[in-house]
MARTORTI-802214 format. One record per atom (N, C-alpha, C, O): residue in one letter; atom name; x, y, z. Coordinates in Angstrom, 3 decimals, decimal comma, padded with zeros to 6 digits. Layout:
N
 rest atom        x        y        z
    A   CA        X        Y        Z
...
//
This chain:
189
 rest atom        x        y        z
    M    N -018,857 -003,620 -010,892
    M   CA -019,451 -002,421 -010,331
    M    C -018,435 -001,289 -010,390
    M    O -017,286 -001,506 -010,005
    P    N -018,799 -000,081 -010,854
    P   CA -017,840  001,020 -010,939
    P    C -017,271  001,369 -009,569
    P    O -017,969  001,349 -008,555
    G    N -015,983  001,687 -009,575
    G   CA -015,333  002,111 -008,344
    G    C -014,785  000,983 -007,489
    G    O -014,044  001,243 -006,541
    T    N -015,127 -000,259 -007,795
    T   CA -014,641 -001,356 -006,969
    T    C -013,391 -002,015 -007,526
    T    O -012,655 -002,665 -006,784
    A    N -013,139 -001,859 -008,812
    A   CA -011,945 -002,451 -009,414
    A    C -010,704 -001,709 -008,956
    A    O -010,736 -000,496 -008,747
    A    N -009,628 -002,428 -008,803
    A   CA -008,365 -001,807 -008,405
    A    C -007,873 -000,900 -009,531
    A    O -008,052 -001,206 -010,710
    A    N -007,267  000,194 -009,162
    A   CA -006,713  001,099 -010,161
    A    C -005,602  000,382 -010,913
    A    O -004,878 -000,436 -010,346
    E    N -005,479  000,696 -012,183
    E   CA -004,472  000,047 -013,003
    E    C -003,104  000,691 -012,862
    E    O -002,085  000,032 -013,073
    K    N -003,068  001,956 -012,514
    K   CA -001,810  002,687 -012,502
    K    C -001,634  003,377 -011,150
    K    O -002,597  003,826 -010,528
    S    N -000,369  003,448 -010,715
    S   CA -000,125  004,157 -009,463
    S    C  000,867  005,285 -009,672
    S    O  001,731  005,246 -010,547
    I    N  000,704  006,286 -008,833
    I   CA  001,619  007,417 -008,751
    I    C  002,280  007,320 -007,390
    I    O  001,613  007,386 -006,357
    L    N  003,581  007,165 -007,397
    L   CA  004,345  007,076 -006,161
    L    C  004,885  008,458 -005,825
    L    O  005,550  009,084 -006,651
    V    N  004,606  008,933 -004,626
    V   CA  005,145  010,204 -004,163
    V    C  006,258  009,890 -003,173
    V    O  006,019  009,321 -002,108
    L    N  007,475  010,268 -003,540
    L   CA  008,648  010,065 -002,697
    L    C  009,101  011,445 -002,251
    L    O  009,748  012,176 -003,001
    G    N  008,751  011,788 -001,017
    G   CA  009,020  013,141 -000,566
    G    C  009,360  013,210  000,907
    G    O  009,574  012,203  001,583
    D    N  009,398  014,459  001,375
    D   CA  009,718  014,742  002,772
    D    C  008,482  015,311  003,469
    D    O  007,356  015,019  003,067
    S    N  008,684  016,112  004,498
    S   CA  007,571  016,620  005,297
    S    C  006,568  017,435  004,488
    S    O  005,390  017,484  004,844
    L    N  007,010  018,076  003,409
    L   CA  006,091  018,876  002,605
    L    C  005,050  017,994  001,922
    L    O  003,934  018,440  001,655
    S    N  005,410  016,757  001,644
    S   CA  004,467  015,815  001,035
    S    C  003,839  014,882  002,069
    S    O  002,846  014,215  001,781
    A    N  004,408  014,833  003,258
    A   CA  003,874  013,990  004,336
    A    C  002,877  014,741  005,212
    A    O  002,424  014,212  006,228
    A    N  002,529  015,976  004,825
    A   CA  001,525  016,783  005,537
    A    C  001,932  017,072  006,985
    A    O  001,109  016,991  007,897
    Y    N  003,191  017,403  007,183
    Y   CA  003,697  017,701  008,525
    Y    C  002,872  018,813  009,180
    Y    O  002,641  019,864  008,584
    G    N  002,441  018,564  010,399
    G   CA  001,771  019,581  011,200
    G    C  000,306  019,801  010,878
    G    O -000,340  020,640  011,506
    I    N -000,235  019,066  009,913
    I   CA -001,656  019,177  009,589
    I    C -002,219  017,756  009,459
    I    O -001,473  016,778  009,417
    A    N -003,523  017,670  009,399
    A   CA -004,146  016,353  009,203
    A    C -003,708  015,797  007,850
    A    O -003,791  016,489  006,835
    R    N -003,250  014,572  007,837
    R   CA -002,716  013,967  006,608
    R    C -003,721  014,030  005,450
    R    O -003,337  014,218  004,296
    E    N -004,994  013,873  005,769
    E   CA -005,997  013,899  004,698
    E    C -006,179  015,287  004,080
    E    O -006,834  015,421  003,047
    R    N -005,603  016,323  004,705
    R   CA -005,707  017,679  004,159
    R    C -004,441  018,091  003,410
    R    O -004,375  019,195  002,871
    G    N -003,434  017,212  003,371
    G   CA -002,195  017,508  002,658
    G    C -002,378  017,451  001,149
    G    O -003,336  016,858  000,652
    W    N -001,466  018,062  000,434
    W   CA -001,603  018,150 -001,025
    W    C -001,612  016,782 -001,698
    W    O -002,252  016,616 -002,737
    V    N -000,917  015,800 -001,128
    V   CA -000,891  014,472 -001,753
    V    C -002,260  013,814 -001,650
    V    O -002,711  013,184 -002,606
    N    N -002,923  013,946 -000,518
    N   CA -004,268  013,390 -000,395
    N    C -005,251  014,159 -001,275
    N    O -006,164  013,570 -001,853
    L    N -005,064  015,464 -001,375
    L   CA -005,909  016,250 -002,281
    L    C -005,709  015,795 -003,731
    L    O -006,649  015,791 -004,525
    L    N -004,488  015,416 -004,060
    L   CA -004,207  014,871 -005,383
    L    C -004,979  013,565 -005,590
    L    O -005,576  013,356 -006,646
    A    N -004,966  012,701 -004,596
    A   CA -005,699  011,429 -004,701
    A    C -007,182  011,683 -004,932
    A    O -007,814  010,997 -005,735
    E    N -007,736  012,662 -004,235
    E   CA -009,148  013,010 -004,414
    E    C -009,411  013,524 -005,822
    E    O -010,418  013,165 -006,431
    R    N -008,519  014,359 -006,346
    R   CA -008,691  014,891 -007,701
    R    C -008,603  013,767 -008,730
    R    O -009,366  013,740 -009,697
    L    N -007,676  012,848 -008,518
    L   CA -007,535  011,733 -009,448
    L    C -008,787  010,858 -009,469
    L    O -009,184  010,370 -010,527
    K    N -009,407  010,657 -008,315
    K   CA -010,650  009,871 -008,273
    K    C -011,703  010,483 -009,187
    K    O -012,480  009,768 -009,821
    R    N -011,724  011,810 -009,250
    R   CA -012,708  012,495 -010,082
    R    C -012,297  012,555 -011,558
    R    O -013,119  012,344 -012,449
    E    N -011,019  012,845 -011,801
    E   CA -010,590  013,160 -013,165
    E    C -009,837  012,038 -013,880
    E    O -009,878  011,954 -015,107
    H    N -009,158  011,189 -013,138
    H   CA -008,399  010,065 -013,704
    H    C -008,544  008,865 -012,775
    H    O -007,588  008,485 -012,099
    P    N -009,742  008,261 -012,736
    P   CA -009,987  007,197 -011,755
    P    C -009,165  005,929 -011,967
    P    O -009,198  005,025 -011,132
    D    N -008,431  005,853 -013,068
    D   CA -007,580  004,678 -013,274
    D    C -006,240  004,808 -012,554
    D    O -005,400  003,913 -012,652
    Y    N -006,027  005,909 -011,832
    Y   CA -004,791  006,127 -011,069
    Y    C -005,084  006,131 -009,575
    Y    O -006,138  006,585 -009,129
    I    N -004,124  005,616 -008,816
    I   CA -004,138  005,755 -007,361
    I    C -002,829  006,433 -006,955
    I    O -001,870  006,473 -007,726
    V    N -002,808  006,958 -005,748
    V   CA -001,611  007,605 -005,214
    V    C -001,098  006,800 -004,037
    V    O -001,861  006,401 -003,158
    V    N  000,206  006,568 -004,031
    V   CA  000,883  005,933 -002,904
    V    C  001,834  006,975 -002,337
    V    O  002,794  007,374 -002,996
    N    N  001,566  007,411 -001,124
    N   CA  002,405  008,430 -000,506
    N    C  003,466  007,755  000,365
    N    O  003,180  007,283  001,465
    A    N  004,695  007,721 -000,152
    A   CA  005,819  007,135  000,577
    A    C  006,703  008,227  001,174
    A    O  007,899  008,025  001,380
    S    N  006,107  009,374  001,446
    S   CA  006,854  010,508  001,991
    S    C  007,048  010,353  003,492
    S    O  006,178  009,853  004,205
    I    N  008,218  010,796  003,953
    I   CA  008,562  010,720  005,368
    I    C  009,132  012,073  005,796
    I    O  010,062  012,590  005,177
    S    N  008,569  012,633  006,850
    S   CA  009,111  013,887  007,381
    S    C  010,578  013,705  007,736
    S    O  010,958  012,720  008,368
    G    N  011,390  014,659  007,326
    G   CA  012,816  014,615  007,621
    G    C  013,636  013,839  006,613
    G    O  014,861  013,794  006,726
    D    N  012,989  013,221  005,621
    D   CA  013,732  012,396  004,670
    D    C  014,658  013,238  003,806
    D    O  014,422  014,423  003,569
    T    N  015,707  012,595  003,349
    T   CA  016,716  013,234  002,510
    T    C  016,797  012,491  001,175
    T    O  016,180  011,441  000,995
    S    N  017,559  013,047  000,260
    S   CA  017,748  012,374 -001,031
    S    C  018,438  011,021 -000,833
    S    O  018,136  010,064 -001,545
    G    N  019,347  010,937  000,116
    G   CA  020,007  009,669  000,406
    G    C  019,031  008,648  000,973
    G    O  019,075  007,473  000,608
    G    N  018,160  009,089  001,856
    G   CA  017,144  008,194  002,411
    G    C  016,190  007,699  001,340
    G    O  015,849  006,516  001,303
    G    N  015,759  008,601  000,470
    G   CA  014,882  008,210 -000,627
    G    C  015,556  007,237 -001,570
    G    O  014,938  006,288 -002,053
    R    N  016,823  007,480 -001,826
    R   CA  017,595  006,584 -002,707
    R    C  017,667  005,183 -002,104
    R    O  017,532  004,186 -002,813
    H    N  017,877  005,118 -000,811
    H   CA  017,962  003,837 -000,108
    H    C  016,625  003,092 -000,120
    H    O  016,601  001,866 -000,234
    R    N  015,521  003,822 -000,003
    R   CA  014,194  003,200  000,094
    R    C  013,565  002,898 -001,260
    R    O  012,546  002,209 -001,321
    L    N  014,146  003,395 -002,338
    L   CA  013,487  003,397 -003,643
    L    C  013,132  002,021 -004,187
    L    O  011,970  001,772 -004,508
    R    N  014,098  001,129 -004,296
    R   CA  013,860 -000,134 -005,005
    R    C  012,692 -000,936 -004,435
    R    O  011,844 -001,398 -005,198
    P    N  012,625 -001,113 -003,122
    P   CA  011,467 -001,845 -002,593
    P    C  010,128 -001,155 -002,905
    P    O  009,112 -001,819 -003,109
    L    N  010,145  000,180 -002,938
    L   CA  008,918  000,907 -003,262
    L    C  008,514  000,679 -004,714
    L    O  007,337  000,474 -005,009
    L    N  009,482  000,712 -005,612
    L   CA  009,193  000,457 -007,027
    L    C  008,645 -000,960 -007,207
    L    O  007,651 -001,168 -007,903
    D    N  009,299 -001,918 -006,578
    D   CA  008,867 -003,311 -006,709
    D    C  007,459 -003,526 -006,149
    D    O  006,647 -004,235 -006,744
    K    N  007,185 -002,919 -005,022
    K   CA  005,890 -003,132 -004,362
    K    C  004,744 -002,424 -005,080
    K    O  003,671 -003,001 -005,252
    H    N  004,967 -001,167 -005,504
    H   CA  003,858 -000,350 -005,997
    H    C  003,776 -000,243 -007,516
    H    O  002,761  000,207 -008,048
    Q    N  004,842 -000,655 -008,229
    Q   CA  004,823 -000,668 -009,699
    Q    C  004,288  000,657 -010,271
    Q    O  003,323  000,640 -011,035
    P    N  004,884  001,788 -009,924
    P   CA  004,302  003,067 -010,359
    P    C  004,443  003,313 -011,867
    P    O  005,396  002,873 -012,508
    S    N  003,465  004,025 -012,394
    S   CA  003,544  004,549 -013,758
    S    C  004,260  005,893 -013,743
    S    O  004,962  006,259 -014,686
    V    N  004,059  006,619 -012,639
    V   CA  004,637  007,947 -012,459
    V    C  005,174  008,040 -011,042
    V    O  004,578  007,514 -010,102
    M    N  006,315  008,720 -010,900
    M   CA  006,806  009,030 -009,566
    M    C  006,978  010,533 -009,442
    M    O  007,573  011,181 -010,303
    I    N  006,446  011,073 -008,359
    I   CA  006,670  012,476 -008,013
    I    C  007,797  012,476 -006,990
    I    O  007,651  011,944 -005,889
    L    N  008,919  013,074 -007,362
    L   CA  010,118  013,097 -006,523
    L    C  010,249  014,465 -005,875
    L    O  010,612  015,441 -006,531
    E    N  009,952  014,530 -004,585
    E   CA  009,988  015,794 -003,840
    E    C  010,965  015,633 -002,672
    E    O  010,565  015,587 -001,509
    L    N  012,238  015,550 -003,007
    L   CA  013,286  015,435 -001,994
    L    C  014,403  016,434 -002,307
    L    O  014,514  016,940 -003,424
    G    N  015,211  016,697 -001,308
    G   CA  016,349  017,593 -001,475
    G    C  016,324  018,770 -000,523
    G    O  017,372  019,319 -000,180
    G    N  015,130  019,162 -000,091
    G   CA  015,019  020,311  000,810
    G    C  015,744  020,097  002,133
    G    O  016,451  020,989  002,603
    N    N  015,578  018,933  002,732
    N   CA  016,263  018,664  004,005
    N    C  017,769  018,582  003,809
    N    O  018,534  018,990  004,683
    D    N  018,198  018,056  002,668
    D   CA  019,632  018,017  002,368
    D    C  020,191  019,440  002,365
    D    O  021,228  019,726  002,962
    G    N  019,466  020,319  001,672
    G   CA  019,911  021,706  001,585
    G    C  019,937  022,394  002,934
    G    O  020,888  023,106  003,257
    L    N  018,895  022,183  003,722
    L   CA  018,842  022,809  005,047
    L    C  019,968  022,312  005,951
    L    O  020,374  023,006  006,883
    R    N  020,469  021,110  005,674
    R   CA  021,592  020,557  006,447
    R    C  022,937  020,922  005,828
    R    O  023,984  020,535  006,346
    G    N  022,914  021,655  004,738
    G   CA  024,161  022,104  004,105
    G    C  024,897  021,032  003,323
    G    O  026,097  021,167  003,082
    M    N  024,202  019,958  002,915
    M   CA  024,846  018,914  002,108
    M    C  025,317  019,523  000,792
    M    O  024,689  020,437  000,259
    S    N  026,413  019,013  000,284
    S   CA  026,947  019,561 -000,958
    S    C  025,944  019,378 -002,092
    S    O  025,251  018,364 -002,179
    V    N  025,887  020,383 -002,954
    V   CA  024,988  020,339 -004,103
    V    C  025,314  019,130 -004,982
    V    O  024,414  018,499 -005,535
    S    N  026,595  018,813 -005,106
    S   CA  026,971  017,674 -005,951
    S    C  026,449  016,353 -005,380
    S    O  026,061  015,467 -006,141
    Q    N  026,435  016,211 -004,059
    Q   CA  025,915  014,982 -003,445
    Q    C  024,400  014,891 -003,607
    Q    O  023,869  013,816 -003,888
    I    N  023,706  016,008 -003,431
    I   CA  022,250  016,022 -003,634
    I    C  021,939  015,649 -005,079
    I    O  021,067  014,823 -005,349
    R    N  022,664  016,268 -005,995
    R   CA  022,466  015,985 -007,424
    R    C  022,686  014,500 -007,720
    R    O  021,905  013,882 -008,444
    S    N  023,749  013,938 -007,159
    S   CA  024,064  012,531 -007,374
    S    C  022,947  011,623 -006,866
    S    O  022,547  010,688 -007,560
    N    N  022,442  011,888 -005,667
    N   CA  021,362  011,074 -005,106
    N    C  020,083  011,184 -005,931
    N    O  019,451  010,176 -006,248
    L    N  019,710  012,409 -006,274
    L   CA  018,480  012,594 -007,050
    L    C  018,617  011,988 -008,442
    L    O  017,668  011,394 -008,954
    A    N  019,784  012,132 -009,056
    A   CA  020,012  011,539 -010,382
    A    C  019,868  010,024 -010,311
    A    O  019,276  009,417 -011,203
    A    N  020,401  009,410 -009,262
    A   CA  020,292  007,957 -009,117
    A    C  018,836  007,531 -008,963
    A    O  018,418  006,523 -009,532
    I    N  018,064  008,295 -008,197
    I   CA  016,638  007,990 -008,026
    I    C  015,913  008,098 -009,369
    I    O  015,131  007,221 -009,734
    I    N  016,179  009,171 -010,092
    I   CA  015,531  009,381 -011,395
    I    C  015,899  008,256 -012,356
    I    O  015,027  007,689 -013,014
    Q    N  017,178  007,935 -012,437
    Q   CA  017,632  006,904 -013,375
    Q    C  017,014  005,541 -013,055
    Q    O  016,561  004,833 -013,954
    E    N  016,998  005,187 -011,791
    E   CA  016,442  003,884 -011,423
    E    C  014,943  003,841 -011,702
    E    O  014,424  002,823 -012,161
    T    N  014,249  004,941 -011,426
    T   CA  012,809  005,002 -011,677
    T    C  012,512  004,916 -013,166
    T    O  011,594  004,206 -013,577
    Q    N  013,282  005,634 -013,977
    Q   CA  013,076  005,579 -015,422
    Q    C  013,420  004,203 -015,982
    Q    O  012,733  003,703 -016,873
    A    N  014,473  003,597 -015,466
    A   CA  014,837  002,248 -015,911
    A    C  013,737  001,248 -015,562
    A    O  013,556  000,246 -016,254
    F    N  013,018  001,524 -014,502
    F   CA  011,891  000,695 -014,086
    F    C  010,703  000,873 -015,035
    F    O  009,813  000,026 -015,096
    G    N  010,704  001,987 -015,773
    G   CA  009,644  002,251 -016,742
    G    C  008,644  003,304 -016,326
    G    O  007,620  003,478 -016,987
    A    N  008,916  004,012 -015,241
    A   CA  008,002  005,051 -014,769
    A    C  008,477  006,432 -015,219
    A    O  009,673  006,686 -015,360
    R    N  007,511  007,305 -015,438
    R   CA  007,806  008,704 -015,738
    R    C  008,066  009,428 -014,415
    R    O  007,525  009,046 -013,377
    V    N  008,890  010,467 -014,457
    V   CA  009,272  011,185 -013,235
    V    C  008,857  012,645 -013,326
    V    O  009,070  013,309 -014,340
    L    N  008,263  013,126 -012,250
    L   CA  008,013  014,549 -012,059
    L    C  008,893  014,982 -010,896
    L    O  008,673  014,575 -009,755
    L    N  009,885  015,803 -011,192
    L   CA  010,814  016,308 -010,183
    L    C  010,258  017,604 -009,607
    L    O  009,863  018,502 -010,351
    V    N  010,228  017,698 -008,283
    V   CA  009,705  018,882 -007,605
    V    C  010,864  019,620 -006,952
    V    O  011,543  019,090 -006,072
    G    N  011,077  020,846 -007,396
    G   CA  012,194  021,643 -006,914
    G    C  011,889  022,422 -005,645
    G    O  010,737  022,602 -005,249
    M    N  012,960  022,868 -005,035
    M   CA  012,894  023,638 -003,800
    M    C  013,936  024,744 -003,894
    M    O  014,826  024,701 -004,743
    K    N  013,817  025,727 -003,021
    K   CA  014,813  026,795 -002,911
    K    C  015,262  026,882 -001,461
    K    O  014,539  026,498 -000,541
    M    N  016,462  027,391 -001,283
    M   CA  017,006  027,590  000,062
    M    C  016,852  029,051  000,464
    M    O  016,828  029,933 -000,395
    P    N  016,747  029,309  001,765
    P   CA  016,688  030,696  002,238
    P    C  017,999  031,421  001,905
    P    O  019,045  030,781  001,794
    P    N  017,950  032,741  001,748
    P   CA  019,143  033,490  001,352
    P    C  020,299  033,432  002,342
    P    O  021,440  033,702  001,967
    N    N  020,028  033,086  003,601
    N   CA  021,110  033,042  004,585
    N    C  022,089  031,896  004,337
    N    O  023,090  031,789  005,046
    Y    N  021,827  031,034  003,345
    Y   CA  022,771  029,979  002,995
    Y    C  023,832  030,475  002,024
    Y    O  024,734  029,728  001,644
    G    N  023,723  031,724  001,629
    G   CA  024,711  032,324  000,733
    G    C  024,323  032,179 -000,728
    G    O  023,677  031,209 -001,127
    E    N  024,727  033,155 -001,506
    E   CA  024,334  033,224 -002,908
    E    C  024,820  032,022 -003,719
    E    O  024,067  031,464 -004,517
    V    N  026,069  031,629 -003,516
    V   CA  026,623  030,521 -004,300
    V    C  025,839  029,238 -004,035
    V    O  025,465  028,526 -004,967
    Y    N  025,593  028,949 -002,755
    Y   CA  024,876  027,712 -002,409
    Y    C  023,433  027,763 -002,890
    Y    O  022,956  026,811 -003,508
    T    N  022,727  028,866 -002,617
    T   CA  021,313  028,930 -002,976
    T    C  021,116  028,857 -004,488
    T    O  020,174  028,216 -004,953
    Q    N  021,978  029,493 -005,250
    Q   CA  021,859  029,432 -006,712
    Q    C  022,193  028,034 -007,236
    Q    O  021,512  027,517 -008,121
    G    N  023,230  027,437 -006,689
    G   CA  023,594  026,078 -007,101
    G    C  022,515  025,073 -006,754
    G    O  022,215  024,172 -007,536
    F    N  021,934  025,233 -005,575
    F   CA  020,865  024,333 -005,137
    F    C  019,659  024,453 -006,057
    F    O  019,125  023,441 -006,512
    E    N  019,229  025,665 -006,332
    E   CA  018,069  025,866 -007,209
    E    C  018,337  025,335 -008,614
    E    O  017,462  024,725 -009,228
    A    N  019,537  025,568 -009,115
    A   CA  019,887  025,155 -010,475
    A    C  019,924  023,640 -010,633
    A    O  019,669  023,133 -011,726
    L    N  020,234  022,913 -009,576
    L   CA  020,374  021,459 -009,717
    L    C  019,080  020,808 -010,182
    L    O  019,125  019,805 -010,894
    F    N  017,935  021,347 -009,803
    F   CA  016,661  020,766 -010,227
    F    C  016,449  020,960 -011,735
    F    O  015,993  020,053 -012,431
    Y    N  016,785  022,148 -012,218
    Y   CA  016,674  022,409 -013,664
    Y    C  017,637  021,504 -014,435
    Y    O  017,278  020,932 -015,465
    E    N  018,856  021,383 -013,926
    E   CA  019,863  020,546 -014,596
    E    C  019,416  019,086 -014,658
    E    O  019,531  018,434 -015,696
    L    N  018,908  018,586 -013,541
    L   CA  018,453  017,192 -013,513
    L    C  017,281  016,970 -014,469
    L    O  017,243  015,977 -015,195
    A    N  016,332  017,898 -014,465
    A   CA  015,167  017,755 -015,350
    A    C  015,596  017,764 -016,813
    A    O  015,093  016,986 -017,623
    R    N  016,523  018,645 -017,137
    R   CA  016,997  018,729 -018,524
    R    C  017,804  017,481 -018,899
    R    O  017,570  016,886 -019,950
    T    N  018,735  017,093 -018,059
    T   CA  019,597  015,946 -018,336
    T    C  018,812  014,650 -018,465
    T    O  019,087  013,835 -019,346
    H    N  017,832  014,462 -017,584
    H   CA  017,102  013,195 -017,534
    H    C  015,715  013,281 -018,180
    H    O  014,934  012,330 -018,140
    R    N  015,434  014,425 -018,765
    R   CA  014,162  014,632 -019,489
    R    C  012,949  014,301 -018,626
    R    O  012,073  013,527 -019,012
    T    N  012,931  014,904 -017,468
    T   CA  011,786  014,731 -016,583
    T    C  010,938  015,991 -016,614
    T    O  011,399  017,059 -017,017
    A    N  009,702  015,851 -016,187
    A   CA  008,865  017,020 -015,942
    A    C  009,405  017,700 -014,677
    A    O  010,048  017,059 -013,847
    L    N  009,136  018,999 -014,542
    L   CA  009,689  019,753 -013,413
    L    C  008,691  020,759 -012,872
    L    O  008,095  021,535 -013,619
    V    N  008,520  020,729 -011,552
    V   CA  007,897  021,826 -010,820
    V    C  009,083  022,580 -010,225
    V    O  009,690  022,091 -009,272
    P    N  009,435  023,755 -010,753
    P   CA  010,655  024,421 -010,306
    P    C  010,707  024,733 -008,804
    P    O  011,764  024,629 -008,181
    F    N  009,551  025,119 -008,227
    F   CA  009,538  025,484 -006,813
    F    C  008,142  025,218 -006,263
    F    O  007,187  025,901 -006,634
    L    N  008,023  024,243 -005,394
    L   CA  006,726  023,816 -004,876
    L    C  005,967  024,940 -004,171
    L    O  004,737  024,964 -004,197
    L    N  006,678  025,856 -003,552
    L   CA  006,044  026,909 -002,758
    L    C  005,945  028,229 -003,516
    L    O  005,729  029,280 -002,913
    E    N  006,100  028,175 -004,812
    E   CA  006,180  029,362 -005,675
    E    C  005,086  030,385 -005,425
    E    O  005,368  031,580 -005,333
    D    N  003,873  029,947 -005,315
    D   CA  002,745  030,871 -005,262
    D    C  002,555  031,570 -003,919
    D    O  001,752  032,497 -003,815
    F    N  003,278  031,139 -002,895
    F   CA  002,990  031,698 -001,572
    F    C  004,203  031,776 -000,646
    F    O  004,036  032,051  000,542
    A    N  005,385  031,550 -001,136
    A   CA  006,572  031,525 -000,279
    A    C  006,766  032,823  000,508
    A    O  007,382  032,824  001,574
    D    N  006,246  033,905 -000,015
    D   CA  006,403  035,204  000,638
    D    C  005,194  035,591  001,494
    D    O  005,049  036,756  001,864
    Q    N  004,329  034,628  001,808
    Q   CA  003,119  034,904  002,591
    Q    C  003,188  034,159  003,923
    Q    O  002,780  033,000  003,999
    P    N  003,697  034,803  004,970
    P   CA  003,879  034,132  006,268
    P    C  002,611  033,492  006,830
    P    O  002,685  032,505  007,562
    N    N  001,455  034,049  006,490
    N   CA  000,192  033,509  007,009
    N    C -000,125  032,119  006,452
    N    O -001,015  031,441  006,965
    L    N  000,589  031,687  005,412
    L   CA  000,370  030,360  004,841
    L    C  001,412  029,345  005,314
    L    O  001,554  028,265  004,741
    F    N  002,141  029,720  006,380
    F   CA  003,124  028,819  006,971
    F    C  002,832  028,622  008,449
    F    O  002,307  029,507  009,125
    Q    N  003,185  027,443  008,926
    Q   CA  003,062  027,151  010,343
    Q    C  004,081  028,011  011,103
    Q    O  004,940  028,634  010,480
    P    N  003,999  028,055  012,430
    P   CA  004,905  028,908  013,204
    P    C  006,394  028,661  012,936
    P    O  007,207  029,555  013,170
    D    N  006,770  027,482  012,456
    D   CA  008,186  027,219  012,169
    D    C  008,670  027,933  010,901
    D    O  009,869  027,952  010,622
    R    N  007,760  028,506  010,150
    R   CA  008,045  029,255  008,904
    R    C  008,676  028,371  007,817
    R    O  009,260  028,880  006,860
    I    N  008,557  027,071  007,968
    I   CA  009,075  026,121  006,973
    I    C  007,932  025,322  006,350
    I    O  007,899  025,113  005,137
    H    N  007,003  024,881  007,186
    H   CA  005,949  023,979  006,730
    H    C  004,659  024,734  006,431
    H    O  004,172  025,491  007,271
    P    N  004,108  024,532  005,240
    P   CA  002,868  025,209  004,870
    P    C  001,679  024,768  005,720
    P    O  001,641  023,656  006,245
    T    N  000,718  025,671  005,837
    T   CA -000,519  025,386  006,562
    T    C -001,471  024,595  005,672
    T    O -001,208  024,360  004,492
    E    N -002,568  024,201  006,270
    E   CA -003,612  023,503  005,506
    E    C -004,117  024,376  004,364
    E    O -004,407  023,871  003,279
    A    N -004,224  025,681  004,598
    A   CA -004,730  026,587  003,559
    A    C -003,815  026,640  002,332
    A    O -004,274  026,982  001,242
    A    N -002,543  026,312  002,487
    A   CA -001,596  026,354  001,369
    A    C -001,599  025,077  000,536
    A    O -001,082  025,072 -000,581
    Q    N -002,163  024,012  001,051
    Q   CA -002,092  022,711  000,367
    Q    C -002,731  022,719 -001,027
    Q    O -002,157  022,135 -001,946
    P    N -003,893  023,353 -001,225
    P   CA -004,446  023,400 -002,580
    P    C -003,539  024,146 -003,565
    P    O -003,520  023,823 -004,753
    L    N -002,799  025,128 -003,085
    L   CA -001,852  025,849 -003,956
    L    C -000,718  024,929 -004,384
    L    O -000,275  024,966 -005,532
    M    N -000,253  024,106 -003,455
    M   CA  000,800  023,145 -003,773
    M    C  000,276  022,116 -004,778
    M    O  000,964  021,763 -005,735
    L    N -000,941  021,644 -004,548
    L   CA -001,538  020,688 -005,477
    L    C -001,637  021,294 -006,877
    L    O -001,285  020,636 -007,856
    D    N -002,103  022,517 -006,984
    D   CA -002,240  023,150 -008,301
    D    C -000,901  023,255 -009,010
    D    O -000,821  023,054 -010,221
    R    N  000,146  023,568 -008,266
    R   CA  001,491  023,680 -008,833
    R    C  001,934  022,315 -009,378
    R    O  002,493  022,241 -010,473
    V    N  001,691  021,249 -008,635
    V   CA  002,069  019,900 -009,065
    V    C  001,177  019,434 -010,220
    V    O  001,666  018,873 -011,201
    W    N -000,113  019,667 -010,098
    W   CA -001,070  019,175 -011,089
    W    C -000,747  019,689 -012,494
    W    O -000,857  018,951 -013,474
    K    N -000,354  020,936 -012,580
    K   CA -000,046  021,538 -013,884
    K    C  001,002  020,714 -014,646
    K    O  000,899  020,547 -015,861
    E    N  001,997  020,206 -013,937
    E   CA  003,066  019,428 -014,577
    E    C  002,763  017,927 -014,598
    E    O  003,277  017,197 -015,446
    L    N  001,935  017,477 -013,671
    L   CA  001,607  016,046 -013,604
    L    C  000,608  015,643 -014,680
    L    O  000,743  014,577 -015,280
    K    N -000,383  016,474 -014,927
    K   CA -001,472  016,102 -015,823
    K    C -000,998  015,583 -017,181
    K    O -001,543  014,588 -017,659
    P    N  000,010  016,220 -017,837
    P   CA  000,462  015,681 -019,118
    P    C  001,113  014,290 -019,013
    P    O  001,227  013,593 -020,022
    L    N  001,535  013,883 -017,827
    L   CA  002,163  012,576 -017,643
    L    C  001,152  011,442 -017,474
    L    O  001,515  010,266 -017,502
    L    N -000,111  011,805 -017,298
    L   CA -001,144  010,807 -017,056
    L    C -001,681  010,327 -018,388
    L    O -002,470  011,015 -019,036
    R    N -001,248  009,137 -018,794
    R   CA -001,702  008,616 -020,076
    R    C -002,195  007,202 -019,924
    R    O -002,621  006,589 -020,903
//
């Protein structure tokens, strides 16, 4: 019967609060919206959301292997690094953690979509530029797909953020999905 067979391929989302739908109903977050879109357009894929609010690149690196073993992903969406940056972790340490995650995922046989972030200007020009550049460098070095900045389409629109001015509202989730979908779709084979 159609729709009852288990999906053959999984997409693992390893992220932080932006992917864990912080402050909104989880079913309205961009990752769940992605699952709904896949049901319509690529029903042979399922989404496993392993995102945790507050997670860092180090936390994701630590949790990775059991997730790969359990979910056997074809694709991983890696959306980590923002909390590291907000805590002032060195760019080299963030790069090292994300590179290790990418390498282990690729060695496992999954394709990687790296999702970039930017830091607010109050972190200083050197840090903010280095932080933003690390995503481009990792994507180029490891030949991954890249969403340069998840909040690109609305970062300057306060009405699309919760009162903390960090976490997007429910209304922003479809914009985040569209940004990810553009780079994810070519990876779905």
